[in-house]
VEXMAR-593750 format. One record per residue (C-alpha): residue in one letter; x, y, z. Coordinates in Angstrom, 3 decimals. Layout:
N
   aa       east      north         up
    A          X          Y          Z
...
! end
This chain:
647
   aa       east      north         up
    M      7.515    217.473     75.106
    E      3.907    218.403     75.852
    T      4.978    221.023     78.392
    L      7.375    222.529     75.859
    L      4.499    222.716     73.398
    V      2.512    224.529     76.091
    D      5.299    227.126     76.286
    Y      4.996    227.753     72.555
    R      1.222    228.033     72.874
    F      1.726    230.755     75.472
    K      4.037    232.665     73.159
    V      1.740    232.341     70.150
    R     -1.223    233.402     72.306
    N      0.603    236.581     73.271
    L      1.176    237.320     69.590
    L     -2.472    236.730     68.682
    S     -4.310    238.031     71.732
    P     -2.087    239.276     74.569
    P     -3.865    239.313     77.933
    P     -4.455    242.685     79.621
    V     -2.122    243.849     82.389
    P     -4.013    244.107     85.713
    G     -4.166    247.728     86.785
    N     -5.101    246.944     90.388
    I     -2.055    244.812     91.229
    V      1.195    246.554     92.166
    I      4.573    245.043     92.994
    V      6.778    246.985     95.401
    A     10.198    245.725     94.403
    I     13.333    245.652     96.498
    D     15.416    246.229     93.391
    E     18.945    247.380     92.571
    K     17.970    250.983     93.189
    S     16.667    250.086     96.664
    L     19.855    248.214     97.536
    S     22.029    251.082     96.340
    V     20.113    253.532     98.598
    Y     19.433    251.405    101.688
    G     22.240    248.904    101.622
    R     22.704    245.288    100.704
    W     20.213    242.531    101.273
    P     18.912    241.328    103.702
    W     17.687    244.564    105.175
    T     17.021    244.890    108.880
    R     13.453    243.958    109.778
    S     12.945    247.426    111.203
    L     13.369    248.855    107.704
    Q     11.111    246.176    106.245
    A      8.470    247.008    108.865
    E      8.678    250.663    107.832
    L      8.150    249.666    104.189
    I      5.094    247.571    105.140
    E      3.685    250.455    107.188
    K      4.024    252.943    104.313
    V      2.254    250.582    101.914
    L     -0.602    249.677    104.248
    E     -1.160    253.297    105.265
    G     -2.555    253.697    101.750
    N     -5.374    251.275    102.641
    P     -4.871    248.609     99.947
    R     -7.420    245.798     99.610
    A     -4.698    243.248    100.387
    A     -0.956    243.118    100.745
    A      1.531    240.246    100.661
    V      5.159    240.095    101.741
    D      6.986    237.511     99.609
    I      9.797    237.250    102.157
    F      9.941    234.638    104.890
    Y     11.672    234.922    108.241
    P     12.831    231.505    109.516
    E     15.303    232.880    112.061
    P     15.287    235.700    114.603
    E     17.239    238.887    113.945
    S     17.039    240.880    117.186
    P     14.255    241.350    119.719
    E     13.801    244.987    118.707
    A     13.748    244.341    114.939
    D     11.518    241.264    115.223
    M      9.098    243.172    117.437
    K      8.798    246.074    114.990
    L      7.972    243.668    112.188
    A      5.516    241.776    114.439
    E      3.777    245.025    115.408
    A      3.389    246.042    111.775
    A      2.093    242.600    110.828
    G     -0.307    242.451    113.770
    R     -1.706    245.931    113.071
    Y     -2.757    244.897    109.574
    K     -3.301    241.174    110.103
    D     -6.674    241.200    108.337
    R     -5.117    242.543    105.115
    L     -1.486    241.327    105.231
    V     -0.055    237.918    104.313
    I      3.552    236.912    104.962
    A      5.386    234.115    103.174
    L      5.948    230.870    105.043
    G      8.708    228.465    104.103
    V      8.051    224.708    104.031
    E     10.337    221.786    103.294
    V      9.235    218.878    101.111
    E     11.085    215.640    100.555
    K      9.787    212.459     99.039
    G      8.972    209.874    101.678
    K      9.073    212.306    104.593
    K      5.943    213.305    106.530
    F      5.182    215.357    109.608
    S      3.939    213.185    112.460
    G      4.100    215.437    115.514
    D      1.633    217.755    117.170
    T      0.293    220.510    114.910
    D      0.998    224.047    116.107
    D     -1.888    226.399    116.759
    I     -0.513    228.728    114.087
    I     -1.182    226.008    111.500
    Y     -4.749    225.582    112.679
    D     -5.324    229.313    112.320
    M     -4.132    229.445    108.703
    A     -5.253    225.989    107.459
    I     -8.074    225.525    104.951
    P    -11.017    224.271    107.012
    G    -13.251    222.608    104.411
    I    -12.209    219.392    102.626
    E    -14.340    217.458    100.132
    N    -13.614    214.269     98.194
    T    -10.660    213.381    100.383
    G    -10.253    210.109     98.490
    Y     -9.096    212.095     95.435
    L     -6.525    214.205     97.274
    R     -2.943    213.659     96.117
    S     -1.461    216.851     97.519
    V      2.167    217.773     98.099
    E      3.130    216.917    101.691
    A      5.589    218.932    103.795
    Y      7.514    217.417    106.644
    R      8.686    220.718    108.128
    V      7.475    224.305    108.373
    L      9.984    227.132    108.808
    F      8.122    229.191    111.391
    P      9.233    232.785    112.029
    P     10.286    233.759    115.560
    A      7.572    234.029    118.206
    P      6.679    237.722    117.972
    I      6.133    237.509    114.215
    A      4.543    234.043    114.199
    G      1.727    235.028    116.495
    A      0.961    238.343    114.849
    A      0.652    237.573    111.121
    T     -1.383    235.646    108.515
    F      0.768    233.272    106.476
    G      0.772    231.489    103.115
    H      3.345    229.024    101.877
    V      5.623    229.819     98.942
    Y      6.703    226.289     98.022
    P      7.554    226.110     94.287
    L      7.204    222.860     92.341
    P      8.935    223.213     88.962
    D      8.575    220.672     86.166
    R     11.404    218.349     85.195
    D     12.909    220.952     82.876
    G     13.114    223.449     85.759
    K     10.283    225.683     84.550
    L      7.623    226.798     86.986
    R      4.261    226.200     85.297
    W      2.135    225.314     88.315
    E      1.104    226.947     91.582
    V      0.704    224.576     94.524
    L     -2.456    226.082     96.055
    Y     -2.165    224.054     99.244
    V      0.408    221.872    100.998
    K     -0.497    219.114    103.403
    Y      1.186    219.338    106.811
    G      0.140    216.617    109.212
    E     -3.630    216.528    108.820
    E     -3.946    220.172    107.818
    Y     -3.682    221.963    104.464
    I     -1.731    225.215    104.320
    P     -2.862    227.643    101.538
    S     -0.362    229.390     99.335
    L      0.610    233.041     99.677
    A     -1.195    233.880     96.420
    L     -4.375    232.060     97.440
    Q     -4.447    233.815    100.802
    T     -3.856    237.195     99.159
    A     -6.600    236.649     96.578
    R     -9.016    235.482     99.309
    I     -8.418    238.661    101.341
    A     -8.713    240.847     98.218
    M    -12.107    239.266     97.413
    G    -13.269    239.748    101.011
    I    -13.799    236.044    101.605
    P    -13.423    234.840    105.200
    P    -11.156    231.819    105.847
    D    -14.054    229.512    106.727
    R    -15.542    229.927    103.226
    V    -12.558    228.316    101.524
    R    -12.657    224.586    100.893
    I    -10.737    222.019     98.893
    V    -12.555    219.771     96.385
    G    -10.244    216.794     96.028
    G     -9.082    216.109     92.494
    A    -10.966    219.139     91.105
    G     -9.998    222.457     92.654
    V    -10.528    224.985     95.427
    M    -13.729    226.892     96.201
    A    -13.117    230.414     97.509
    G    -16.569    231.801     98.197
    Q    -18.351    231.558     94.863
    V    -15.120    231.362     92.856
    F    -13.999    227.909     91.735
    I    -10.254    227.590     91.104
    P     -9.489    224.511     88.951
    T     -6.533    222.338     89.922
    D     -5.139    218.960     89.009
    K     -5.248    216.005     91.409
    F     -2.130    217.324     93.180
    G     -3.809    220.607     94.038
    R     -1.828    222.553     91.433
    L     -3.176    225.501     89.462
    H     -1.894    225.872     85.894
    I     -0.422    229.391     85.988
    N     -1.730    231.593     83.191
    Y      1.335    233.801     82.728
    I      0.745    237.236     81.270
    G      4.162    237.547     79.676
    R      7.813    238.069     80.447
    E      9.137    239.601     83.631
    G      8.068    243.217     84.089
    S      4.525    242.644     82.828
    F      2.993    244.035     86.049
    I      3.157    247.516     87.549
    F      6.417    247.811     89.491
    K      7.358    250.458     92.036
    S     10.750    250.679     93.714
    A     10.810    250.155     97.479
    A     13.282    253.036     97.643
    D     10.644    255.401     96.233
    V      8.039    254.147     98.701
    L     10.372    254.578    101.669
    S     11.470    258.047    100.551
    G      7.857    259.187    100.097
    S      8.199    259.754     96.346
    I      5.175    257.503     95.955
    P      2.361    258.719     98.211
    A      0.437    256.230    100.331
    E     -2.792    257.077     98.445
    F     -1.352    255.382     95.370
    F     -2.009    251.987     96.972
    R     -5.657    252.608     97.854
    D     -7.901    249.651     96.887
    K     -5.029    247.900     95.169
    I     -3.451    244.517     95.767
    V      0.181    245.071     96.707
    L      2.933    242.444     96.756
    I      6.264    243.256     98.355
    G      9.236    241.198     97.257
    T     12.788    241.152     96.004
    T     13.712    241.526     92.335
    A     17.399    242.431     92.538
    M     19.742    239.836     91.067
    A     21.637    239.608     94.359
    T     18.524    238.343     96.177
    Y     18.383    235.138     94.071
    D     14.579    234.908     93.966
    L     14.220    234.370     90.200
    K     11.990    231.771     88.558
    N     12.177    229.982     85.206
    T      8.844    230.350     83.372
    P      7.543    229.626     79.834
    F      8.366    233.239     78.909
    S     11.602    233.867     80.765
    A     14.248    232.395     83.045
    N     14.485    235.584     85.119
    M     11.023    236.251     86.496
    P     11.022    237.413     90.123
    G      9.172    235.070     92.469
    V      6.989    237.935     93.639
    E      5.772    238.490     90.056
    K      4.892    234.806     89.784
    N      2.740    235.210     92.905
    A      1.186    238.359     91.471
    T      0.291    236.364     88.344
    V     -1.517    233.715     90.390
    V     -3.414    236.398     92.314
    A     -4.431    237.994     89.003
    N     -5.600    234.610     87.661
    I     -7.801    234.000     90.697
    L     -9.288    237.495     90.781
    S    -10.075    237.563     87.053
    G    -11.093    233.901     86.770
    D     -8.796    233.678     83.742
    F     -7.604    230.108     84.214
    I     -5.911    227.559     81.983
    R     -8.195    224.546     82.175
    K     -6.766    221.141     81.342
    A     -9.154    219.113     79.216
    P    -10.265    215.810     80.753
    V     -8.414    212.660     79.720
    Y    -11.411    211.357     77.770
    V    -11.328    214.506     75.586
    D     -7.662    213.869     74.786
    L     -8.527    210.258     73.892
    I    -11.397    211.347     71.630
    V     -9.130    213.833     69.840
    V     -6.485    211.150     69.308
    L     -9.130    208.717     68.028
    L    -10.614    211.237     65.585
    T     -7.146    212.215     64.406
    G     -6.272    208.580     63.773
    I     -9.484    207.942     61.821
    A     -8.949    211.078     59.734
    A     -5.352    210.066     58.991
    L     -6.466    206.593     57.890
    L     -9.231    207.950     55.644
    I     -6.857    210.420     54.053
    G     -4.347    207.673     53.312
    Q     -6.894    205.540     51.443
    R     -7.537    207.835     48.512
    Q     -4.415    209.806     47.818
    K     -1.221    209.015     45.991
    A      1.998    209.046     47.945
    L      3.081    212.190     46.131
    Y      0.185    214.220     47.538
    L     -0.096    212.578     50.947
    S      2.693    214.658     52.460
    L      0.826    217.877     51.715
    V     -2.462    216.450     52.969
    Y     -0.900    215.228     56.210
    L      0.837    218.559     56.670
    A     -2.578    220.175     56.301
    L     -3.960    217.780     58.926
    V     -1.118    218.599     61.309
    A     -1.668    222.319     60.691
    A     -5.393    221.934     61.397
    I     -4.647    220.142     64.681
    I     -2.200    222.845     65.746
    L     -4.515    225.703     64.751
    A     -7.537    224.209     66.517
    N     -5.505    223.487     69.641
    Q     -4.025    226.978     69.638
    A     -7.434    228.564     69.159
    L     -8.831    226.704     72.179
    F     -5.819    227.750     74.241
    T     -5.780    231.383     73.111
    Y     -9.454    232.286     73.149
    Y    -10.954    229.846     75.665
    G     -8.048    228.980     77.973
    I     -8.562    225.259     77.343
    R     -5.446    223.121     77.178
    V     -6.016    220.003     75.091
    N     -3.071    217.661     74.763
    L     -1.290    218.538     71.533
    L      1.500    215.988     71.499
    Y     -0.605    212.819     71.237
    P     -2.722    213.851     68.207
    L      0.399    215.201     66.518
    L      2.239    211.922     67.101
    T     -0.815    210.031     65.851
    A     -1.066    212.049     62.631
    V      2.680    212.055     61.993
    S      3.221    208.354     62.758
    E      0.244    207.250     60.665
    G      1.255    209.623     57.916
    I      4.818    208.317     57.842
    F      3.598    204.714     57.836
    I      1.008    205.219     55.092
    I      3.293    207.389     52.964
    S      6.095    204.855     53.360
    C      3.826    202.012     52.289
    G      2.554    204.008     49.340
    Y      6.045    205.141     48.467
    L      7.363    201.584     48.522
    A      4.479    200.442     46.323
    E      5.113    203.285     43.891
    E      8.830    202.596     43.947
    K      8.190    198.962     43.116
    R      5.939    199.936     40.216
    A      8.388    202.634     39.127
    G     11.238    200.120     39.254
    E      9.337    197.783     36.963
    I      8.651    200.600     34.496
    R     12.241    201.803     34.731
    R     13.581    198.301     34.012
    M     11.268    197.989     31.023
    F     11.909    201.378     29.444
    S     15.213    202.832     30.651
    S     17.208    201.123     27.901
    Y     15.312    202.778     25.060
    V     13.654    205.970     26.253
    T     14.919    209.124     27.891
    E     14.906    209.650     31.640
    K     12.230    212.298     31.221
    V      9.974    209.846     29.409
    V     10.608    207.224     32.084
    D      9.618    209.725     34.770
    E      6.452    210.594     32.881
    L      5.594    206.932     32.472
    I      6.131    206.398     36.197
    K      3.692    209.239     36.914
    N      1.204    207.760     34.428
    P      1.721    203.972     34.422
    D     -1.203    203.411     32.019
    M      0.916    204.954     29.258
    A      3.533    202.216     29.638
    R      1.601    199.607     27.685
    L      3.828    196.902     26.259
    G      3.161    195.007     23.043
    G      2.682    196.290     19.514
    E      0.189    199.015     18.682
    R     -0.384    201.246     15.679
    K      0.346    204.923     16.264
    E      1.186    207.942     14.176
    V      4.714    209.025     15.018
    T      7.477    211.103     13.505
    V     10.823    209.376     12.978
    L     14.188    211.082     12.634
    F     17.340    209.583     11.155
    A     20.688    211.382     11.494
    D     23.811    209.948      9.819
    I     27.390    211.238      9.563
    M     28.458    211.850      5.954
    D     31.479    209.912      4.647
    F     32.064    208.360      8.039
    T     33.714    205.271      6.526
    R     36.297    207.418      4.771
    F     36.872    209.428      7.953
    S     37.349    206.238      9.978
    E     39.915    204.896      7.563
    A     41.916    208.133      7.621
    H     42.141    208.600     11.391
    A     43.308    206.668     14.413
    P     40.624    204.592     16.176
    E     41.048    206.585     19.379
    E     40.336    209.865     17.581
    V     37.392    208.341     15.731
    V     35.816    207.079     18.943
    S     36.485    210.367     20.745
    M     34.843    212.520     18.079
    L     31.979    210.073     17.557
    N     31.215    210.040     21.296
    E     31.326    213.828     21.409
    Y     28.984    214.050     18.424
    L     26.546    211.416     19.655
    G     26.514    212.921     23.166
    A     25.719    216.396     21.847
    M     22.989    215.149     19.510
    T     21.451    213.028     22.258
    E     21.220    216.059     24.521
    V     19.339    217.922     21.803
    I     16.946    214.998     21.257
    F     16.246    214.820     24.974
    K     15.720    218.587     25.069
    W     12.947    218.261     22.494
    E     11.327    215.331     24.315
    G     12.299    212.706     21.765
    T     12.632    208.987     22.344
    L     16.131    207.822     21.459
    D     15.579    204.515     19.705
    K     19.101    203.369     19.000
    F     22.576    204.089     17.648
    V     23.407    202.125     14.485
    G     27.112    202.768     14.095
    D     27.289    206.493     13.468
    E     23.566    206.773     12.768
    I     20.995    208.053     15.271
    V     17.383    206.884     15.234
    A     14.793    208.777     17.280
    F     11.035    209.215     17.200
    W      8.228    211.308     18.711
    G      4.675    210.355     19.590
    A      5.372    207.216     21.625
    P      5.300    205.907     24.271
    M      3.822    209.238     25.451
    E      1.119    210.970     23.467
    Q      2.612    214.068     21.810
    E      0.112    216.024     19.761
    D      2.868    218.118     18.139
    H      5.248    215.229     17.454
    A      6.097    216.429     13.933
    G      6.839    219.963     15.124
    L      9.042    218.651     17.939
    A     11.007    216.485     15.518
    V     11.644    219.354     13.062
    R     12.609    221.714     15.879
    C     14.978    219.056     17.155
    A     16.560    218.705     13.698
    L     17.095    222.463     13.412
    N     18.630    222.496     16.883
    M     20.866    219.551     15.962
    V     22.204    221.482     12.976
    K     22.983    224.494     15.163
    R     24.683    222.287     17.740
    L     26.686    220.538     15.012
    E     27.899    223.898     13.714
    E     29.153    224.703     17.218
    L     31.053    221.416     17.287
    Q     32.518    222.114     13.875
    R     33.861    225.487     15.008
    K     35.352    223.816     18.044
    W     36.980    221.055     15.979
    R     38.463    223.569     13.529
    A     39.864    225.615     16.433
    E     41.490    222.439     17.734
    G     42.947    221.617     14.334
    R     40.880    218.473     13.997
    A     38.856    217.066     11.128
    V     35.238    218.209     10.828
    L     32.243    215.875     10.707
    D     28.964    216.680      8.979
    A     25.623    214.916      9.043
    G     22.351    214.606      7.200
    I     18.929    214.375      8.852
    G     15.793    212.811      7.407
    I     12.319    213.099      8.940
    N      9.046    211.365      8.103
    T      5.621    211.153      9.737
    G      3.163    208.304      9.483
    E      1.507    205.333     11.075
    V      3.883    202.660     12.328
    V      3.912    199.734     14.727
    V      5.305    200.637     18.154
    G      6.192    198.122     20.824
    N      8.648    195.764     22.424
    I     10.271    193.781     19.653
    G     12.906    191.073     19.981
    A     13.481    187.735     21.647
    E     11.445    187.486     24.823
    G     13.600    186.853     27.859
    K     16.795    187.591     25.963
    K     16.821    190.914     24.104
    M     13.832    193.226     23.744
    D     13.779    196.760     22.343
    Y     10.998    199.320     22.367
    T     11.136    200.516     18.774
    V      9.119    201.446     15.689
    I      8.829    199.506     12.441
    G      6.916    199.965      9.195
    D      7.018    201.596      5.779
    H      7.154    205.102      7.176
    V     10.273    204.167      9.137
    N     11.863    202.995      5.858
    V     10.860    206.242      4.171
    G     12.550    208.249      6.924
    A     15.760    206.268      6.490
    R     15.786    206.782      2.731
    V     15.022    210.506      3.032
    E     18.050    210.886      5.270
    A     20.187    209.118      2.650
    L     19.081    211.611     -0.031
    T     20.590    214.533      1.922
    R     23.967    213.711      0.282
    K     22.526    213.915     -3.207
    Y     20.864    217.271     -2.619
    N     23.729    218.592     -0.514
    T     21.436    219.565      2.341
    R     21.356    218.783      6.010
    I     17.634    218.419      6.739
    M     15.001    216.784      4.550
    I     11.377    216.050      5.387
    T      8.496    214.374      3.596
    E      5.139    215.811      2.576
    F      3.547    213.901      5.486
    T      5.669    215.791      7.993
    L      5.105    219.100      6.183
    N      1.346    218.662      6.368
    R      1.599    218.406     10.163
    I      3.764    221.541     10.572
    R      2.497    223.736      7.755
    D      0.462    225.985     10.044
    L      3.387    226.434     12.442
    V      5.674    227.502      9.594
    T      3.248    229.977      8.042
    R      2.629    231.573     11.446
    G      6.354    231.789     12.090
    V      6.202    229.913     15.404
    L      7.951    226.667     14.506
    Y     11.419    227.783     15.589
    R     13.081    230.761     17.190
    T     14.432    231.871     13.769
    N     12.623    231.941     10.423
    I     13.041    228.931      8.166
    S     12.592    227.995      4.562
    I     10.967    224.773      3.348
    R     11.697    224.187     -0.339
    G     10.145    221.422     -2.391
    L     12.705    219.259     -4.196
    E     10.921    216.540     -6.146
    R      8.685    213.531     -5.986
    V     10.311    210.194     -5.473
    T      9.059    206.647     -5.661
    V      9.277    204.721     -2.421
    R      9.486    200.936     -2.421
    G      6.181    199.475     -1.217
    K      4.173    202.592     -2.148
    E      2.527    203.233     -5.475
    K      2.069    206.959     -4.964
    P      5.241    209.092     -5.163
    V      6.349    210.956     -2.040
    E      7.245    214.633     -2.107
    I     10.445    215.566     -0.319
    Y     11.456    218.990      1.017
    E     14.626    220.715      2.119
    V     14.540    222.593      5.451
    G     16.960    225.454      5.951
    F     17.501    228.670      7.852
    L     16.728    232.144      6.502
    T     18.598    235.361      7.142
    P     17.167    237.479     10.008
    G     14.214    239.623      8.993
    T     13.049    237.261      6.257
    A      9.625    235.712      6.763
    S      9.326    231.936      6.899
    R      8.116    230.458      3.622
    I      7.131    227.205      1.985
    Q      7.904    226.463     -1.656
    E      5.859    223.537     -2.912
    C      7.120    220.724     -5.141
    E      6.404    220.886     -8.888
    K      3.073    219.040     -9.389
    T      2.266    219.723    -13.061
    A      1.574    216.867    -15.469
    G      4.728    215.323    -16.798
    A      6.831    216.436    -13.844
    P      9.623    213.974    -13.240
    T      9.162    211.249    -10.638
    R     12.415    209.639     -9.593
    D     12.702    206.023     -8.667
    Y     13.624    206.208     -4.996
    N     15.783    203.115     -5.042
    A     17.589    204.163     -8.171
    G     18.207    207.577     -6.647
    L     19.605    205.898     -3.592
    S     22.168    203.812     -5.417
    G     25.678    204.962     -4.623
    S     24.455    207.936     -2.598
    R     24.089    206.454      0.901
    E     26.692    204.644      2.850
    A     25.727    201.113      3.819
    D     28.130    200.604      6.687
    V     25.565    198.805      8.840
    P     22.080    197.827      7.598
    L     19.319    199.549      9.517
    P     17.151    196.993     11.335
    G     13.546    197.233     10.208
    T     14.393    198.736      6.774
    D     14.849    197.315      3.298
    V     18.127    199.122      2.664
    A     20.672    196.854      0.930
! end
């Protein structure tokens, strides 16, 4: 997983700050064009010798042939290649094949050729954990004695991608340098005796230190996809289309790129990079000193430790709802910091472990917090779901302090809605039809109450009781209640049109609203039946006002207490989406109150008419009706309303 994350870091780096393409490194490719002109691969070594001659005639700083020759071809062809290699031995490196197999080691006599090419200086031998070859695929005698060699053993990761360059391979007691290392050494003008291995740390080539892991592997700093370097076709070199002077002072690598040659490598950028371009990349890394340096293990441990501490501190002070965003920010910070080190400084710090630390701690802490919140939310939901709307429950869960149980005095607005002549309707229709229409009516009215953030107290037969201002604080509770009533009337008119279209009877309803201080809380028998409800004189007034809607043949009636809370909204024309009229009716005497209560009718106005308020008559001698007398015979008493004095 970490190596896959490295691949993504490479790709992001190339989006943010792509590395420059070396202008002094050229690949002479035996490509499809070359095969079409000079025949299929492998070419005769005489032709390959001619290609080498044409390149080296241009006097490059160094040249490498990424082709190895484990078997003889013919004495004439082998000799031509040996002559070309021997003529330019100080500037030419030829690939050497080695075979590696776990558990196998070379135990014979070391050939003189190995001594000539081996790295002479070794330090910290106790830290060496190098790859060990048990066999070297030497070229035939004429070539073997005439050339400088470097191994081309690839060591891909478990997913098949080639991310490392094995800078040296152990063979017997000697260490064979890689083709790229030999080429870079020659290009820098460093003699073989000034190269030494520092076990567990890297390779010193003159004054240049090349960092490696304990296995002697260099982390390849790929420039990009295949084709990132300067490529020239071998066919053009052989034909003279590219003059020899083109290669002056350059580093030239000769290798195959045609699909039929099967020398393609899987890299973080591509699965089709020619092996010769991989070697060119390593040479470029060494010459420029642009290495990917793996951070020491203790740095990875410190990063993991700091990440864990940060994740714990974050989890102490945040609610579960916000923790996800905070932990995402932490993960993003880890990724950005890691990517910045990789992109701009070439430092590879382990990314997987801090990510796993942050994610695992985050999941654990969020889960614990979530479970605690769920437990608290479940308690609130059990307490309130039977008498408040889902929206109110959700708000109480977000703010548990609002879910105080027990009685408390609060100013609220109560709304009573009752179907007119429901008893007569019930007697005249089948029970199934009565229940069907009642459910449809109650469902529609409940939706409207929920829309206007009301608390549905109860259904008492065909009557609806709702209130605003508790358990949540609602500054505009009177305005919400009146808006809800107006909306209920509109919704009822829609139902009436529907019922008439269906040929069914039509129901109508009256709505009474009052505002005042009441007692709010859980009321009932503890452990058996508890309801969150409102009680008090102002609740009784609301019930009686609703009953008077029959007498005045109106649908909505409010008291002076409610009007005082919404007066400014009405005069400014912002109470409802259409203009309304509030007309004073009379003053009535309410049981339990010495002062008469003014009642008002609320109705809709035609479009274009400004909202208005017509006050009740308040002159001396104005009639004051006895509320209870006015109620007699005008309100159905199908089911007494709990908490009221209605007989």
